[in-house]
C-alpha positions in Angstrom: 65.6 21.3 -51.2 67.3 18.9 -53.7 66.2 19.4 -57.3 65.6 16.4 -59.5 66.9 16.0 -63.1 63.9 15.1 -65.2 63.6 16.8 -68.6 60.1 15.4 -69.1 58.7 16.9 -65.9 60.5 20.2 -66.7 58.8 20.4 -70.1 55.4 19.5 -68.7 55.9 22.2 -66.0 56.8 24.8 -68.6 53.8 23.9 -70.8 51.3 23.9 -67.8 52.8 27.3 -66.6 52.4 28.9 -70.1 48.8 27.6 -70.5 47.9 28.7 -66.9 49.3 32.2 -67.4 47.6 32.6 -70.8 44.2 31.5 -69.5 44.3 33.6 -66.4 45.7 36.8 -68.0 43.8 36.7 -71.4 40.4 37.6 -70.0 42.0 40.5 -68.1 43.6 41.8 -71.3 40.3 41.5 -73.1 38.7 43.5 -70.2 41.0 46.4 -71.0 39.4 46.6 -74.5 35.8 46.7 -73.1 34.9 43.0 -73.0 33.5 41.3 -70.0 35.7 39.1 -67.9 34.7 35.5 -68.4 36.7 32.5 -67.3 35.8 29.1 -68.9 37.4 25.8 -68.2 37.1 23.8 -71.4 33.3 23.6 -70.9 33.7 21.3 -68.0 33.1 23.7 -65.1 30.6 26.6 -64.7 31.9 30.0 -65.8 33.4 32.2 -63.2 35.2 31.4 -59.9 35.3 27.6 -60.4 37.0 27.9 -63.8 39.4 30.6 -62.6 40.3 28.3 -59.6 41.0 25.4 -61.9 43.2 27.5 -64.2 45.1 28.9 -61.2 45.6 25.3 -59.9 47.1 24.3 -63.3 49.4 27.4 -63.2 50.6 26.5 -59.6 51.2 22.9 -60.6 53.3 24.0 -63.6 55.3 26.4 -61.5 55.9 23.8 -58.8 57.1 21.3 -61.4 59.5 23.9 -62.9 60.8 24.8 -59.4 61.5 21.2 -58.3 63.4 20.2 -61.5 66.8 21.1 -62.7 67.0 23.2 -65.9 66.8 21.3 -69.2 70.0 19.7 -70.2 71.5 21.1 -73.4 72.7 17.8 -74.8 76.2 19.0 -75.2 79.0 16.9 -73.7 81.9 18.9 -72.2 
């Protein structure tokens, strides 16, 4: 598969991936310290599976964007 050079999409993919990882893993880390596992999606969806699914979809979208774009250009001319 041919990768596209688009720094904007690469940055958006990185940001979405980091947000997705953080929001999926954070409740699991809190559970290790005795808290209950609660997934919330910005107050827009009911708590639980719908919210977890939404965050997982955001994570997958971010990972897809990162995988279909070339790495960020360094800006150096060689």
